[in-house]
SERO-4910 file (N, C-alpha, C, O; in steps of 0.05 Angstrom, whole numbers):
BEGIN
 pado doro    nc1    nc2    nc3   cac1   cac2   cac3    cc1    cc2    cc3    oc1    oc2    oc3
  Unk    A     15    -24      2      0     -3      3     19     22     -1     43     27      2
  Unk    A     -1     36     -8     17     68    -10     33     79     17     15     80     35
  Unk    A     51     86     25     44    105     45     40    126     61     40    134     85
  Unk    A     38    133     35     20    167     43     -5    166     42    -15    185     52
  Unk    A    -19    151     34    -37    145     31    -57    120     45    -78    111     36
  Unk    A    -41    111     71    -54    108     89    -51    115    114    -62    103    133
  Unk    A    -35    138    117    -28    153    133    -66    174    137    -76    186    119
  Unk    A    -75    172    158   -102    186    168    -95    207    170    -72    213    176
  Unk    A   -121    228    163   -121    250    156   -134    264    186   -157    260    194
  Unk    A   -115    278    200   -126    287    232   -151    319    218   -146    334    200
  Unk    A   -172    319    232   -182    334    221   -188    354    260   -195    347    282
  Unk    A   -182    374    250   -185    399    267   -218    402    285   -239    400    272
  Unk    A   -218    406    316   -249    413    317   -255    431    309   -264    437    331
  Unk    A   -260    447    297   -265    464    289   -273    463    248   -278    483    233
  Unk    A   -273    444    243   -276    429    220   -295    405    212   -283    384    212
  Unk    A   -317    405    205   -334    391    195   -335    368    167   -343    373    144
  Unk    A   -330    354    172   -324    327    145   -351    302    149   -355    284    166
  Unk    A   -367    309    126   -388    295    121   -384    280     95   -374    294     78
  Unk    A   -388    251     87   -386    234     68   -406    223     51   -414    206     66
  Unk    A   -418    222     32   -440    217     25   -442    207    -11   -450    220    -30
  Unk    A   -433    182    -10   -436    168    -33   -391    166    -35   -374    154    -22
  Unk    A   -394    187    -60   -371    193    -68   -355    210    -64   -331    213    -69
  Unk    A   -377    227    -49   -368    264    -44   -363    269    -19   -376    270      2
  Unk    A   -347    271    -23   -328    290     14   -331    321     16   -317    338      5
  Unk    A   -353    326     33   -354    351     37   -335    360     70   -329    344     88
  Unk    A   -328    389     68   -308    395     86   -311    413     90   -296    428     78
  Unk    A   -330    426    107   -329    463    115   -320    461    148   -320    447    168
  Unk    A   -310    494    134   -295    507    166   -297    541    169   -315    554    160
  Unk    A   -279    549    181   -275    577    185   -279    594    156   -295    610    146
  Unk    A   -255    579    147   -249    590    113   -258    587     96   -251    596     74
  Unk    A   -284    569    100   -298    555     83   -308    527     75   -305    509     91
  Unk    A   -327    521     41   -335    492     44   -323    489     15   -323    502     -6
  Unk    A   -315    467     25   -299    450     -2   -313    422    -12   -328    413      6
  Unk    A   -312    410    -30   -317    386    -40   -310    375    -57   -302    389    -75
  Unk    A   -310    345    -61   -294    331    -81   -305    308    -76   -311    299    -54
  Unk    A   -309    295   -106   -320    266   -113   -297    259   -117   -282    275   -128
  Unk    A   -287    225   -109   -269    220   -118   -278    194   -130   -302    187   -132
  Unk    A   -253    177   -139   -262    157   -151   -273    129   -137   -274    122   -113
  Unk    A   -281    112   -169   -298     92   -146   -279     71   -143   -289     48   -141
  Unk    A   -238     74   -143   -223     49   -141   -216     63   -104   -211     45    -87
  Unk    A   -217     81    -98   -209     86    -68   -241     90    -57   -261     93    -71
  Unk    A   -237     88    -29   -252     87      2   -243    113      8   -220    122      7
  Unk    A   -272    127     15   -254    151     43   -284    146     67   -308    150     65
  Unk    A   -264    136     92   -281    141    115   -284    154    133   -263    149    144
  Unk    A   -296    173    149   -289    195    175   -296    175    206   -314    159    209
  Unk    A   -279    183    220   -286    171    249   -285    194    269   -267    205    282
  Unk    A   -309    196    265   -320    222    290   -302    217    310   -284    234    314
  Unk    A   -304    201    321   -295    199    362   -265    200    352   -254    217    366
  Unk    A   -255    193    340   -221    195    331   -212    216    323   -189    224    327
  Unk    A   -234    230    308   -229    265    285   -204    244    266   -180    245    271
  Unk    A   -213    231    252   -189    225    228   -204    209    196   -218    189    193
  Unk    A   -198    221    184   -207    213    153   -188    193    138   -167    200    128
  Unk    A   -197    169    136   -168    148    120   -178    147     92   -200    155     85
  Unk    A   -166    139     80   -164    134     50   -161    104     50   -142     94     63
  Unk    A   -178     88     36   -164     59     29   -168     54     -5   -176     73    -19
  Unk    A   -164     34    -14   -169     29    -29   -175     -8    -46   -161    -29    -44
  Unk    A   -198     -5    -61   -228    -31    -58   -202    -46    -71   -204    -68    -62
  Unk    A   -178    -46    -88   -165    -72    -90   -133    -65   -100   -126    -42    -96
  Unk    A   -117    -80   -111    -94    -70   -120    -90    -62   -157    -71    -58   -173
  Unk    A   -102    -62   -158   -100    -51   -193    -86    -27   -188    -82    -12   -169
  Unk    A    -79    -27   -215    -57     -1   -226    -74     26   -213    -66     39   -194
  Unk    A    -99     29   -226   -114     52   -231   -119     54   -186   -113     74   -172
  Unk    A   -124     40   -182   -133     39   -153   -105     58   -136   -106     78   -122
  Unk    A    -84     43   -143    -61     50   -126    -47     81   -139    -36     99   -127
  Unk    A    -53     80   -164    -47    107   -176    -62    131   -155    -52    151   -144
  Unk    A    -94    119   -154   -116    140   -139   -112    141   -116   -120    162   -108
  Unk    A    -98    123    -90    -99    123    -66    -85    157    -53    -94    174    -38
  Unk    A    -58    155    -70    -38    181    -44    -46    198    -58    -33    219    -53
  Unk    A    -65    203    -82    -74    230    -92   -101    237    -72   -105    256    -57
  Unk    A   -112    222    -77   -141    224    -56   -133    228    -38   -143    250    -33
  Unk    A   -119    222    -18   -109    227      8   -108    253      0   -127    268      4
  Unk    A    -75    263    -16    -58    290     -3    -97    303    -12   -110    314      6
  Unk    A   -107    300    -33   -130    328    -37   -149    330    -23   -164    349    -23
  Unk    A   -152    306     -5   -173    305     18   -170    329     41   -186    346     50
  Unk    A   -136    323     49   -121    337     66   -110    371     54   -105    392     67
  Unk    A   -108    368     34   -107    406     23   -140    417     32   -143    440     41
  Unk    A   -160    400     28   -183    400     29   -186    415     65   -190    438     74
  Unk    A   -183    393     75   -179    404    107   -163    425    124   -172    435    145
  Unk    A   -135    431    110   -122    442    116   -131    473    111   -128    491    127
  Unk    A   -146    476     79   -150    501     64   -178    509     80   -185    533     80
  Unk    A   -194    490     93   -218    500     99   -208    516    131   -216    537    141
  Unk    A   -190    498    141   -178    505    178   -167    535    171   -178    555    182
  Unk    A   -144    539    152   -125    555    153   -120    570    131   -108    592    132
  Unk    A   -128    559    111   -131    571     87    -97    576     75    -76    572     87
  Unk    A   -102    586     45    -74    581     29    -71    602     21    -91    612     10
  Unk    A    -42    620     24    -26    640      8     -3    641     -8     20    631     -6
  Unk    A    -14    657    -26     14    649    -49     21    687    -47      8    704    -59
  Unk    A     37    690    -35     54    725    -31     65    730    -68     69    708    -78
  Unk    A     69    744    -80     76    753   -106     91    782   -106     82    797    -89
  Unk    A    108    790   -118    133    810   -121    131    817   -160    130    803   -180
  Unk    A    131    848   -156    130    857   -183    148    870   -180    148    887   -162
  Unk    A    175    867   -202    198    882   -203    201    898   -227    198    884   -248
  Unk    A    205    922   -232    206    939   -256    202    967   -253    200    974   -230
  Unk    A    201    982   -267    197   1005   -263    173   1015   -276    172   1015   -301
  Unk    A    149   1023   -260    126   1028   -269    113   1003   -273     96   1003   -290
  Unk    A    117    979   -258    111    957   -258     89    960   -229     95    970   -207
  Unk    A     66    950   -237     49    960   -208     22    935   -216     20    925   -238
  Unk    A      4    929   -194    -23    914   -198    -36    929   -181    -29    942   -162
  Unk    A    -60    925   -194    -93    938   -169   -109    915   -174   -105    895   -189
  Unk    A   -125    921   -162   -159    903   -156   -182    923   -161   -182    944   -148
  Unk    A   -205    916   -181   -210    928   -201   -241    910   -194   -250    892   -209
  Unk    A   -251    918   -173   -274    900   -175   -268    871   -160   -263    867   -137
  Unk    A   -272    851   -185   -269    818   -173   -245    811   -209   -246    791   -224
  Unk    A   -235    825   -211   -207    832   -226   -181    839   -217   -182    855   -198
  Unk    A   -163    834   -222   -139    840   -217   -116    846   -236   -101    829   -246
  Unk    A   -115    880   -243   -101    890   -267    -76    895   -262    -69    907   -242
  Unk    A    -56    886   -281    -32    883   -270    -13    900   -304    -13    896   -328
  Unk    A     -5    914   -290      9    930   -310     39    935   -312     51    954   -302
  Unk    A     54    910   -329     67    911   -337    101    908   -365    120    893   -369
  Unk    A     88    936   -375    105    950   -391     88    942   -426     98    951   -446
  Unk    A     65    926   -426     53    923   -445     37    945   -462     35    964   -446
  Unk    A     29    951   -479      5    966   -494    -21    980   -463    -25    999   -448
  Unk    A    -32    949   -471    -47    948   -454    -51    933   -417    -35    916   -408
  Unk    A    -74    945   -401    -64    926   -381    -79    900   -376   -104    899   -374
  Unk    A    -63    877   -375    -75    854   -366    -85    851   -347    -74    856   -325
  Unk    A   -115    838   -349   -138    832   -331   -145    806   -333   -147    790   -352
  Unk    A   -148    804   -306   -155    768   -299   -175    779   -271   -175    796   -254
  Unk    A   -189    760   -280   -216    751   -269   -206    742   -241   -185    730   -241
  Unk    A   -217    745   -219   -206    729   -186   -230    719   -183   -251    732   -184
  Unk    A   -226    689   -179   -247    671   -177   -260    669   -151   -251    680   -131
  Unk    A   -281    655   -151   -303    658   -120   -286    655    -95   -267    640    -94
  Unk    A   -293    668    -78   -277    655    -57   -253    660    -52   -243    650    -31
  Unk    A   -237    675    -70   -206    681    -68   -207    712    -66   -226    724    -76
  Unk    A   -185    724    -54   -185    752    -43   -155    755    -51   -137    738    -54
  Unk    A   -156    780    -54   -129    795    -63   -128    814    -53   -146    830    -53
  Unk    A    -97    818    -38    -83    840    -18    -62    849    -20    -43    839     -9
  Unk    A    -61    876    -40    -45    894    -43    -31    905    -19    -42    925    -11
  Unk    A     -3    895     -3     12    900     12     32    925      9     42    937     28
  Unk    A     36    930    -21     56    955    -20     42    984    -29     25    981    -46
  Unk    A     44   1001    -25     30   1023    -34     42   1032    -66     62   1022    -75
  Unk    A     28   1049    -78     37   1061   -102     60   1073   -112     73   1065   -132
  Unk    A     65   1093    -98     81   1097    -97    105   1079    -86    102   1068    -64
  Unk    A    126   1077   -101    149   1064    -88    174   1067   -113    169   1075   -136
  Unk    A    193   1062   -105    222   1063   -113    223   1046   -125    208   1027   -124
  Unk    A    248   1049   -146    251   1028   -172    257   1000   -152    239    984   -150
  Unk    A    277    997   -141    283    977   -122    264    959   -107    268    935   -108
  Unk    A    247    968    -94    228    961    -83    194    949    -98    176    963   -106
  Unk    A    197    920    -97    169    916   -110    139    914   -106    133    910    -82
  Unk    A    129    915   -113    101    914   -113     95    891   -101     92    873   -118
  Unk    A     91    883    -79     83    856    -63     45    858    -63     33    879    -60
  Unk    A     32    831    -68     17    825    -74      8    794    -62     19    773    -69
  Unk    A    -13    797    -44    -22    760    -38    -42    753    -43    -62    767    -43
  Unk    A    -40    722    -50    -69    716    -62    -85    688    -44    -83    665    -51
  Unk    A    -94    694    -30   -101    676    -14   -139    662    -17   -158    671    -31
  Unk    A   -138    641      3   -169    628     -7   -161    598      6   -138    589     10
  Unk    A   -185    584     13   -183    560     15   -183    536      4   -188    515     17
  Unk    A   -177    536    -25   -176    517    -53   -148    514    -58   -139    528    -75
  Unk    A   -136    501    -48   -101    504    -62    -97    504    -84    -77    517    -92
  Unk    A   -115    488   -102   -115    488   -130   -119    509   -141   -102    517   -157
  Unk    A   -140    523   -136   -151    543   -145   -136    575   -146   -132    590   -165
  Unk    A   -126    578   -105   -102    601   -111    -78    598   -123    -68    618   -131
  Unk    A    -59    567   -128    -39    562   -144    -51    571   -173    -37    585   -186
  Unk    A    -68    566   -179    -84    571   -212    -70    598   -214    -48    604   -223
  Unk    A    -85    609   -207    -91    639   -203    -61    652   -197    -55    675   -204
  Unk    A    -46    635   -185    -16    647   -185     -8    647   -209     -7    670   -218
  Unk    A     -2    630   -222      5    614   -235     -4    631   -258     14    647   -264
  Unk    A    -27    633   -272    -29    648   -283    -33    684   -287    -46    697   -303
  Unk    A    -17    692   -264     -7    711   -261     13    716   -271     16    731   -291
  Unk    A     41    698   -255     66    699   -264     71    690   -291     95    690   -299
  Unk    A     56    683   -305     54    675   -333     53    700   -348     61    698   -371
  Unk    A     44    722   -341     39    744   -365     69    758   -368     79    767   -388
  Unk    A     79    757   -344    117    772   -348    128    749   -330    127    751   -305
  Unk    A    138    729   -342    162    722   -328    191    733   -323    202    743   -342
  Unk    A    208    733   -289    224    742   -292    245    741   -313    253    719   -318
  Unk    A    256    761   -327    272    755   -350    308    760   -329    313    778   -312
  Unk    A    322    739   -338    348    740   -328    373    764   -322    390    765   -304
  Unk    A    370    778   -341    390    805   -337    376    822   -326    386    815   -305
  Unk    A    359    841   -318    355    862   -300    335    843   -278    329    850   -256
  Unk    A    330    824   -287    306    805   -254    278    819   -260    261    811   -244
  Unk    A    265    842   -282    249    848   -285    221    828   -285    224    809   -300
  Unk    A    201    830   -274    178    804   -283    162    801   -256    165    814   -236
  Unk    A    144    782   -259    129    777   -231    143    747   -216    143    725   -229
  Unk    A    152    748   -199    152    724   -192    145    727   -158    144    749   -147
  Unk    A    140    695   -143    139    695   -120    156    703    -96    180    704    -92
  Unk    A    142    706    -86    167    708    -58    190    702    -53    187    689    -32
  Unk    A    208    702    -56    233    686    -25    239    667    -64    248    644    -62
  Unk    A    236    673    -83    235    653   -107    268    673   -115    270    697   -119
  Unk    A    290    652   -114    315    669   -129    313    662   -160    309    640   -170
  Unk    A    318    690   -174    319    686   -197    358    689   -215    373    709   -216
  Unk    A    361    664   -223    388    656   -229    390    687   -258    378    692   -279
  Unk    A    411    698   -245    422    728   -264    441    719   -286    449    695   -286
  Unk    A    449    738   -305    461    728   -322    481    752   -329    475    776   -323
  Unk    A    492    749   -335    516    783   -341    509    792   -367    506    776   -386
  Unk    A    507    807   -369    501    829   -403    523    826   -422    538    807   -422
  Unk    A    522    844   -437    548    842   -455    562    862   -445    554    884   -436
  Unk    A    590    850   -448    604    877   -431    617    898   -464    626    888   -485
  Unk    A    613    921   -459    615    941   -471    648    951   -464    663    944   -446
  Unk    A    650    969   -485    675    976   -491    704    951   -485    724    964   -479
  Unk    A    707    933   -486    730    909   -479    746    918   -502    741    926   -525
  Unk    A    774    913   -485    790    919   -496    811    897   -529    817    875   -536
  Unk    A    812    907   -531    825    892   -560    852    877   -563    859    868   -584
***
């Protein structure tokens, strides 16, 4: 059996778990999430021990591959509704900035038009850096929500707008991400 798949998921006291058929519903202070698992695996909840366990019906290849995945997805749901997930991002570059306009995020990264993306339901955007900033100070913003997949997907879509370039480091990156820098051309080299 999968080592991670066998590991039980402990449920905090402020989280409610309900299983109906193949649908697992989790509700907590940060929101409510649901997941429908495949028929190859089984999910059970022990209310007294406050643990969710994931098993598999047989030892087929599909059941083995879905065992650990289902356990990870349910564990992410429990963690998300209890504490939430946050991705902090930085935008480096002169004149580059980010704004929230209703349910959209507007990103200005040197293109002719401002790039706008819709913010999914349940996800919040918090801009932490004031608009008046120096060139060396990045625009910092964070994306948070209970669903890890939705938060990560939005962060990835924002980063794809303008990936950091290796010469000056301008672009959008995750906080703490290290950009491998290259040396530019050497001007006035001796002959």
